[in-house]
C-alpha positions as CSV (number, residue, x, y, z in Angstrom):
1,M,-11.3,2.7,-20.1
2,N,-13.0,5.0,-22.6
3,P,-16.7,3.9,-23.2
4,K,-16.2,4.2,-27.0
5,L,-13.1,2.0,-26.9
6,E,-14.9,-0.5,-24.7
7,H,-17.8,-0.6,-27.2
8,L,-15.4,-1.1,-30.1
9,V,-13.7,-4.0,-28.2
10,D,-17.1,-5.6,-27.6
11,L,-18.1,-5.4,-31.2
12,I,-14.8,-6.8,-32.5
13,F,-14.9,-9.6,-29.9
14,K,-18.4,-10.6,-30.9
15,K,-17.5,-10.6,-34.6
16,L,-14.5,-12.8,-33.9
17,M,-16.5,-15.3,-31.8
18,T,-19.2,-15.7,-34.5
19,Y,-16.7,-16.2,-37.3
20,K,-17.5,-19.6,-38.8
21,K,-14.7,-20.4,-41.2
22,K,-12.1,-20.9,-38.6
23,K,-12.2,-21.4,-34.9
24,I,-10.7,-18.3,-33.2
25,F,-9.3,-18.5,-29.7
26,I,-8.9,-15.2,-28.0
27,E,-9.5,-13.8,-24.6
28,K,-11.4,-10.5,-24.4
29,E,-8.8,-9.0,-22.0
30,S,-6.0,-9.7,-24.6
31,L,-8.0,-8.1,-27.3
32,N,-8.7,-5.2,-25.1
33,K,-5.0,-4.7,-24.4
34,F,-4.1,-4.9,-28.1
35,I,-6.7,-2.4,-29.2
36,S,-5.8,-0.1,-26.4
37,S,-2.2,-0.2,-27.4
38,L,-3.1,0.8,-31.0
39,F,-4.8,3.9,-29.7
40,K,-2.2,5.0,-27.2
41,E,-0.2,8.0,-27.9
42,N,3.6,7.7,-27.6
């Protein structure tokens, strides 16, 4: 995986895990797949 993309996933994951208003349940691997799919070229 691209280091920039991996860093982006880490930042988003950390933000989601520290979000206090609602409890968010997400696995880092699922988030990674989703973000990777957004950047894939068709």
